[in-house]
Every structure is written in C-alpha cells, then in structure tokens.
NUROTOR-524705 format. One line per 2 residues: their letters; for each residue x, y, z of N, C-alpha, C. Coordinates in steps of 0.2 Angstrom, whole numbers, plus 5000, padded with zeros to 4 digits. Last residue first. Example, Ala and Ser with C-alpha at 12.3 -4.5 7.8 and 13.67 -1.06 7.14 Angstrom:
2
sa> 5064,4989,5035,5068,4995,5036,5064,5000,5039 ~ 5066,4972,5039,5062,4978,5039,5066,4984,5039
END
This chain:
243
li> 5442,5491,5684,5434,5491,5686,5433,5490,5693 ~ 5455,5491,5681,5453,5497,5684,5445,5497,5686
sr> 5456,5479,5674,5460,5479,5681,5458,5486,5684 ~ 5450,5480,5662,5447,5476,5667,5450,5477,5674
yg> 5460,5487,5654,5454,5490,5656,5450,5486,5662 ~ 5471,5482,5648,5471,5482,5655,5465,5486,5658
rp> 5473,5478,5635,5475,5485,5637,5475,5486,5645 ~ 5479,5462,5630,5474,5466,5634,5477,5473,5635
tv> 5482,5457,5614,5486,5459,5620,5481,5464,5624 ~ 5477,5443,5605,5475,5449,5609,5480,5451,5614
lk> 5472,5435,5590,5478,5436,5595,5477,5443,5598 ~ 5458,5424,5588,5461,5431,5588,5467,5432,5593
dg> 5449,5414,5590,5454,5413,5584,5458,5420,5583 ~ 5447,5415,5606,5444,5412,5600,5449,5411,5595
vv> 5461,5423,5610,5454,5423,5612,5450,5421,5606 ~ 5477,5421,5615,5473,5419,5610,5466,5419,5612
kt> 5488,5434,5622,5484,5427,5622,5480,5427,5616 ~ 5500,5443,5631,5497,5442,5624,5494,5435,5624
ts> 5507,5445,5642,5500,5446,5643,5496,5444,5636 ~ 5521,5444,5638,5518,5440,5643,5511,5440,5644
ng> 5519,5449,5621,5523,5449,5627,5519,5444,5632 ~ 5522,5443,5603,5518,5446,5609,5522,5446,5615
iv> 5527,5449,5588,5529,5445,5594,5526,5447,5600 ~ 5522,5449,5572,5520,5451,5578,5523,5447,5584
vt> 5528,5452,5556,5528,5448,5561,5526,5451,5568 ~ 5524,5453,5539,5524,5457,5545,5523,5452,5551
tf> 5531,5449,5523,5528,5447,5529,5529,5451,5535 ~ 5538,5451,5512,5531,5454,5512,5527,5451,5518
md> 5550,5445,5513,5550,5453,5514,5543,5455,5514 ~ 5544,5430,5522,5548,5434,5517,5548,5441,5518
vs> 5545,5414,5531,5543,5421,5530,5547,5424,5524 ~ 5542,5400,5539,5545,5402,5533,5541,5409,5531
ad> 5548,5397,5556,5542,5399,5551,5546,5401,5545 ~ 5555,5395,5567,5556,5390,5562,5551,5392,5556
rl> 5551,5404,5577,5558,5404,5575,5559,5400,5569 ~ 5538,5401,5579,5539,5407,5574,5546,5406,5572
qa> 5538,5392,5589,5536,5389,5582,5538,5395,5577 ~ 5542,5400,5600,5547,5394,5598,5545,5392,5591
lt> 5531,5408,5600,5537,5411,5598,5542,5406,5596 ~ 5517,5400,5593,5521,5402,5598,5527,5405,5596
li> 5504,5408,5581,5509,5402,5584,5513,5405,5590 ~ 5494,5411,5568,5495,5412,5575,5499,5406,5578
ts> 5494,5418,5552,5496,5412,5556,5497,5415,5563 ~ 5487,5423,5536,5489,5424,5543,5490,5418,5547
ee> 5488,5428,5519,5487,5423,5524,5490,5425,5531 ~ 5485,5434,5503,5485,5436,5510,5484,5429,5514
gv> 5483,5433,5489,5488,5428,5493,5489,5430,5500 ~ 5483,5450,5485,5482,5443,5483,5486,5438,5487
rg> 5483,5460,5500,5485,5459,5493,5483,5452,5491 ~ 5483,5463,5513,5478,5467,5509,5480,5466,5501
in> 5499,5457,5516,5493,5460,5519,5489,5464,5513 ~ 5508,5446,5513,5504,5449,5508,5498,5453,5511
kv> 5506,5437,5529,5509,5438,5522,5505,5442,5518 ~ 5508,5439,5546,5503,5440,5540,5507,5441,5534
yg> 5510,5431,5562,5512,5434,5556,5507,5434,5550 ~ 5511,5430,5580,5508,5429,5574,5511,5433,5568
cm> 5512,5423,5597,5514,5428,5591,5510,5426,5585 ~ 5513,5420,5614,5509,5419,5608,5512,5425,5603
td> 5526,5411,5622,5523,5417,5621,5520,5417,5614 ~ 5534,5400,5624,5527,5399,5623,5523,5405,5622
ga> 5547,5404,5627,5546,5402,5620,5538,5400,5619 ~ 5547,5419,5636,5546,5412,5636,5545,5410,5628
ih> 5560,5432,5635,5553,5430,5636,5552,5423,5634 ~ 5574,5432,5634,5571,5437,5639,5564,5435,5640
em> 5579,5425,5625,5583,5425,5630,5580,5429,5636 ~ 5570,5426,5614,5569,5421,5619,5574,5420,5625
vi> 5576,5436,5607,5570,5438,5611,5569,5432,5616 ~ 5586,5429,5601,5588,5435,5605,5582,5436,5610
dc> 5579,5420,5593,5583,5417,5598,5585,5423,5603 ~ 5572,5428,5585,5568,5425,5590,5573,5422,5595
ak> 5583,5433,5577,5579,5438,5581,5575,5434,5586 ~ 5587,5421,5571,5592,5425,5575,5588,5430,5580
ql> 5576,5418,5563,5578,5414,5568,5583,5417,5573 ~ 5576,5429,5555,5570,5429,5559,5572,5424,5565
fd> 5588,5427,5548,5587,5433,5552,5581,5432,5557 ~ 5591,5418,5538,5591,5415,5545,5590,5421,5550
kr> 5591,5424,5526,5586,5418,5527,5585,5417,5534 ~ 5595,5435,5519,5595,5435,5526,5590,5430,5528
kk> 5595,5434,5505,5602,5435,5508,5601,5435,5516 ~ 5581,5433,5503,5586,5428,5500,5593,5428,5504
ss> 5574,5438,5519,5575,5439,5512,5580,5433,5509 ~ 5564,5443,5533,5568,5438,5529,5569,5440,5522
pn> 5557,5453,5539,5560,5448,5543,5564,5443,5539 ~ 5552,5467,5537,5558,5464,5533,5561,5458,5537
yl> 5547,5471,5554,5547,5472,5547,5553,5469,5543 ~ 5540,5465,5568,5546,5465,5564,5544,5466,5557
vi> 5534,5472,5584,5532,5471,5577,5539,5471,5573 ~ 5532,5466,5600,5537,5468,5595,5534,5467,5588
vf> 5527,5472,5616,5525,5468,5610,5530,5471,5604 ~ 5539,5475,5628,5535,5478,5623,5533,5472,5618
ea> 5547,5472,5639,5540,5469,5639,5536,5472,5633 ~ 5560,5475,5640,5555,5480,5642,5548,5478,5641
qa> 5566,5464,5634,5567,5465,5641,5562,5470,5644 ~ 5563,5467,5621,5560,5461,5624,5561,5462,5632
af> 5570,5479,5618,5562,5479,5618,5559,5473,5621 ~ 5583,5474,5620,5580,5479,5625,5572,5479,5624
sl> 5584,5465,5610,5585,5463,5617,5582,5468,5621 ~ 5582,5473,5598,5578,5467,5600,5578,5465,5607
rk> 5592,5482,5599,5585,5485,5600,5581,5479,5601 ~ 5603,5474,5598,5603,5478,5604,5595,5480,5605
ei> 5601,5469,5585,5602,5465,5590,5600,5468,5597 ~ 5603,5481,5577,5596,5478,5577,5596,5473,5583
te> 5616,5484,5580,5611,5488,5582,5604,5485,5583 ~ 5622,5473,5573,5623,5474,5580,5618,5478,5583
wp> 5618,5475,5560,5615,5470,5563,5616,5471,5571 ~ 5616,5493,5555,5620,5487,5557,5617,5482,5561
tl> 5604,5498,5543,5606,5497,5550,5610,5492,5551 ~ 5602,5496,5529,5604,5503,5531,5605,5503,5539
ln> 5602,5482,5528,5605,5486,5523,5606,5493,5525 ~ 5597,5473,5537,5603,5476,5539,5606,5480,5533
sl> 5580,5471,5542,5585,5473,5537,5591,5476,5539 ~ 5571,5470,5552,5577,5466,5553,5582,5467,5547
si> 5564,5484,5561,5566,5481,5554,5572,5477,5555 ~ 5553,5486,5574,5560,5485,5572,5560,5482,5565
va> 5542,5494,5585,5543,5492,5578,5550,5491,5576 ~ 5534,5490,5600,5540,5493,5597,5540,5490,5590
fd> 5520,5495,5611,5524,5490,5606,5529,5494,5603 ~ 5508,5495,5624,5514,5497,5621,5517,5492,5616
ht> 5492,5488,5618,5496,5491,5623,5503,5493,5620 ~ 5486,5482,5607,5482,5487,5611,5486,5490,5616
lp> 5491,5474,5597,5495,5480,5598,5491,5485,5603 ~ 5483,5463,5594,5489,5462,5598,5493,5468,5600
ag> 5470,5459,5589,5471,5465,5593,5478,5465,5597 ~ 5470,5451,5575,5465,5453,5580,5466,5459,5583
lv> 5476,5450,5562,5477,5445,5568,5472,5445,5573 ~ 5472,5461,5555,5471,5454,5552,5471,5449,5558
aa> 5477,5471,5563,5470,5470,5562,5468,5464,5559 ~ 5491,5469,5562,5487,5468,5569,5480,5467,5568
as> 5493,5473,5549,5494,5466,5551,5490,5464,5558 ~ 5490,5486,5550,5486,5482,5546,5487,5475,5547
sa> 5499,5491,5559,5492,5491,5561,5488,5487,5557 ~ 5511,5488,5553,5510,5486,5560,5503,5486,5561
at> 5511,5494,5540,5510,5486,5541,5509,5484,5548 ~ 5501,5509,5541,5507,5505,5541,5506,5498,5542
ig> 5491,5519,5531,5491,5513,5536,5497,5509,5535 ~ 5498,5535,5529,5495,5529,5527,5494,5524,5532
ai> 5498,5553,5528,5499,5547,5532,5495,5541,5528 ~ 5507,5564,5518,5500,5561,5519,5501,5554,5522
ve> 5517,5578,5519,5517,5571,5520,5510,5569,5522 ~ 5520,5591,5508,5515,5588,5512,5516,5581,5513
id> 5530,5604,5503,5530,5597,5504,5524,5595,5509 ~ 5533,5617,5492,5529,5615,5497,5529,5607,5497
td> 5550,5621,5488,5544,5619,5486,5540,5617,5492 ~ 5565,5625,5483,5560,5628,5488,5553,5626,5485
ik> 5579,5616,5483,5573,5616,5479,5568,5619,5484 ~ 5592,5613,5487,5590,5619,5487,5584,5621,5483
le> 5596,5600,5487,5596,5603,5481,5594,5610,5480 ~ 5594,5598,5501,5601,5597,5498,5601,5601,5491
hc> 5580,5599,5502,5584,5603,5505,5591,5604,5502 ~ 5576,5588,5494,5574,5594,5492,5578,5600,5495
ve> 5582,5577,5501,5585,5579,5495,5583,5586,5492 ~ 5575,5578,5513,5582,5579,5514,5584,5581,5507
im> 5562,5574,5509,5563,5581,5512,5570,5583,5512 ~ 5565,5561,5504,5562,5566,5500,5563,5573,5502
ls> 5569,5555,5516,5574,5556,5511,5571,5561,5506 ~ 5557,5555,5524,5563,5558,5526,5568,5560,5520
am> 5547,5548,5515,5546,5555,5518,5553,5558,5520 ~ 5548,5535,5511,5551,5539,5507,5551,5547,5510
gy> 5548,5523,5526,5546,5525,5519,5550,5531,5516 ~ 5548,5519,5539,5552,5516,5534,5550,5517,5527
ig> 5535,5530,5539,5537,5524,5543,5541,5519,5538 ~ 5530,5539,5531,5535,5542,5536,5537,5536,5541
ad> 5522,5533,5523,5528,5535,5520,5533,5538,5525 ~ 5514,5518,5527,5515,5525,5529,5521,5528,5526
gs> 5512,5507,5514,5511,5508,5521,5510,5516,5522 ~ 5523,5512,5501,5518,5507,5504,5518,5509,5511
sv> 5524,5528,5493,5527,5523,5497,5522,5518,5499 ~ 5526,5541,5481,5522,5535,5484,5526,5530,5488
mt> 5525,5557,5478,5530,5552,5479,5526,5547,5483 ~ 5518,5568,5466,5516,5563,5472,5522,5558,5472
vv> 5519,5585,5461,5522,5578,5461,5519,5574,5467 ~ 5516,5597,5450,5513,5594,5456,5515,5587,5456
kg> 5529,5607,5442,5524,5601,5442,5522,5599,5449 ~ 5539,5616,5441,5532,5618,5442,5527,5613,5442
dr> 5552,5612,5442,5550,5614,5436,5542,5616,5435 ~ 5552,5607,5455,5556,5614,5454,5553,5617,5447
aa> 5546,5595,5453,5543,5600,5457,5546,5607,5456 ~ 5556,5589,5445,5550,5590,5442,5546,5595,5446
va> 5566,5588,5455,5567,5592,5449,5561,5594,5446 ~ 5560,5579,5464,5562,5586,5466,5563,5591,5460
aa> 5560,5568,5456,5554,5570,5459,5555,5578,5461 ~ 5574,5565,5455,5570,5566,5449,5563,5570,5451
kc> 5577,5563,5468,5580,5569,5464,5576,5571,5458 ~ 5570,5552,5471,5569,5558,5474,5571,5564,5471
rd> 5577,5543,5463,5570,5544,5462,5568,5550,5465 ~ 5590,5543,5468,5589,5545,5461,5581,5547,5460
ve> 5587,5537,5480,5590,5544,5480,5589,5547,5473 ~ 5583,5524,5477,5578,5529,5480,5581,5536,5480
qt> 5587,5512,5471,5588,5519,5468,5584,5524,5470 ~ 5584,5501,5478,5591,5504,5479,5592,5510,5475
ma> 5572,5495,5466,5574,5495,5473,5582,5497,5473 ~ 5569,5506,5452,5570,5499,5455,5572,5500,5463
ts> 5558,5519,5448,5564,5516,5448,5564,5509,5452 ~ 5548,5530,5439,5548,5524,5442,5555,5521,5442
li> 5537,5542,5436,5545,5542,5437,5545,5535,5442 ~ 5525,5546,5425,5527,5541,5430,5535,5541,5430
qq> 5513,5559,5422,5520,5556,5420,5522,5552,5426 ~ 5496,5556,5421,5501,5558,5425,5508,5555,5422
dc> 5484,5553,5415,5489,5556,5411,5495,5558,5415 ~ 5480,5542,5426,5477,5544,5420,5482,5547,5415
ll> 5479,5530,5439,5483,5535,5435,5480,5536,5428 ~ 5474,5519,5445,5472,5526,5447,5475,5532,5443
hr> 5480,5508,5441,5473,5509,5439,5470,5516,5441 ~ 5492,5509,5447,5492,5510,5440,5485,5512,5438
il> 5495,5505,5460,5490,5511,5459,5489,5513,5452 ~ 5504,5495,5460,5498,5494,5464,5493,5500,5463
di> 5514,5499,5452,5509,5494,5449,5503,5494,5453 ~ 5521,5508,5461,5517,5511,5455,5512,5506,5452
yv> 5526,5498,5469,5521,5502,5471,5517,5506,5466 ~ 5536,5492,5460,5530,5488,5463,5525,5492,5466
ty> 5544,5503,5457,5540,5500,5452,5534,5496,5455 ~ 5543,5517,5468,5546,5510,5467,5541,5507,5462
ga> 5538,5533,5461,5538,5528,5466,5542,5521,5464 ~ 5529,5547,5457,5535,5544,5457,5535,5538,5462
vv> 5519,5556,5446,5519,5551,5451,5525,5547,5451 ~ 5514,5572,5441,5519,5567,5441,5518,5562,5447
ds> 5503,5580,5443,5506,5579,5436,5511,5574,5435 ~ 5490,5577,5454,5497,5577,5452,5498,5577,5445
aa> 5477,5574,5459,5479,5581,5458,5486,5582,5455 ~ 5477,5561,5461,5473,5564,5456,5475,5571,5454
ia> 5485,5560,5473,5487,5557,5466,5483,5560,5460 ~ 5477,5567,5482,5484,5570,5480,5486,5567,5473
el> 5466,5560,5483,5465,5566,5480,5472,5569,5478 ~ 5471,5548,5489,5468,5548,5482,5468,5555,5479
ak> 5475,5553,5501,5480,5551,5497,5478,5550,5489 ~ 5462,5556,5506,5467,5561,5505,5473,5559,5501
pt> 5456,5543,5507,5454,5548,5502,5459,5554,5501 ~ 5469,5530,5509,5465,5535,5512,5462,5540,5506
iq> 5468,5513,5504,5471,5520,5503,5467,5525,5505 ~ 5460,5502,5506,5464,5505,5512,5469,5511,5510
sa> 5455,5498,5494,5450,5501,5499,5454,5504,5505 ~ 5466,5492,5488,5463,5499,5485,5459,5502,5491
eg> 5479,5485,5497,5472,5485,5495,5469,5492,5493 ~ 5491,5489,5502,5490,5487,5495,5483,5486,5493
pg> 5493,5495,5515,5496,5489,5513,5495,5486,5506 ~ 5496,5513,5511,5493,5507,5515,5496,5501,5512
lg> 5503,5523,5504,5497,5519,5500,5494,5514,5504 ~ 5508,5539,5508,5507,5532,5510,5501,5528,5507
vi> 5516,5551,5499,5510,5548,5501,5511,5541,5503 ~ 5520,5567,5498,5523,5561,5500,5518,5557,5503
yi> 5518,5580,5486,5515,5576,5491,5519,5569,5492 ~ 5525,5595,5482,5527,5588,5482,5522,5585,5488
m> 5524,5608,5471,5521,5605,5476,5523,5597,5476
END
C-alpha cells in the first residue's frame, strides 16, 4: 500500500486527520529531507526514505520497492501532493516498474489556499496557479501562461517565484502581467506559510515587481476587482450584484 500525502503548509494543525492516520499506519515514510523534518515528531518506528531535491525519481523507486516487499508506505509532499507534488510521479513509477500495489492520494492544503487565508480572501473568484520555476517547464511556456491568465482577468497565484538562480523571475513575471493589467492592481505575498517566520505583505503590482521573495514565498496577483478591505486582500465573488 502506498499513501501519497500532502502535509499542508507546514504547521502541524494544518495536516489533515486522514494524513495523520496514513503516517501512523505506515511502516515506511518517504520524502524530501525538509518535509521529513516537518513531521519527524510524528514518527515512531517507521523506516525513513529521505532524499535531497532533484532526487525525486530515486525516492519514488525506493518507496515503490518497499511497497512491493509488503510494506505500507507513505510518500509525503508539502501542500497538496497532487499540486506540484509527488502524486503523479509516484503513480508513474509504480506503473513503469510493474509494481501492483494499492495507491491512495490524500489531499492536503496547497499554498494557494493557505496563502489566501493569511491575506484575506483574494481567491473568491476564478484564479490560475502558475509556477515560475523553469526547471521542469520552459520559460517560454511560463511567459505564455502568464500573459493569457492576465488577459483573461484571472487572479494569479505564483509558486516558486524566485531562487538564487532565478533572482529576476518575479520581475519578469510582473512585467508580463503589467502589459495587460494596471500597475496599481492590488497583490500580496506570504513567506513561510504556517512556519516560523511567517510574514505577509499587501502591495500593488508595481511594488511587487521589486519585492524580495524566495522559494518559500507564495505570491497572489489580483485582478481589476481585487481590493483592500480593512487590512485584508479581497476579490469579491459578485454576490452583491445579484441582490
């Protein structure tokens, strides 16, 4: 049996009861070292299969072999395992290795919804989620998605907005979006959601362009209806228009 589990943003209280049950029932827990550290206090006698970033395939192969050998395995991801997480790769690896085992994907709280909750209610209407990491997606494709999402008036959530090798990617993304929406559009970002050092900021799109962010930051770019209500970022759903 393989459970593919989303751990949420990092705070223990935001891990679902179903995810906790899967971890407790497992003989083996596999995951990126950072995510294993987040749940180490939940582990008792489970074997740990931990690898560094970029070793995802090896991690999934080791988990699949453990399941083939009769172990109950939990593969953990941050957020939701099916949203930029390990779910698809784990399923593919089991199929490629011809390992016939039950697989259950257990949903978690993804960064888009947890960041939105910290900021207020910016995702109450249609939105798009785009990763700025070009490790697995060509930058040209990311540019196209940013442009079309902005033209379509989606609120846009950005994952992986910056890193040491991609210091100017958020600037590039904001420049693309500002070709279609105004620089005074309200936006926000949250660093270290649900972890030590959490901080949130509400600012305009033009200000966001020059903001200092990292891989542990989730960015929300509003649309023409997004506004600040009190100290909260809000995109109205439109209920008032039907009264």
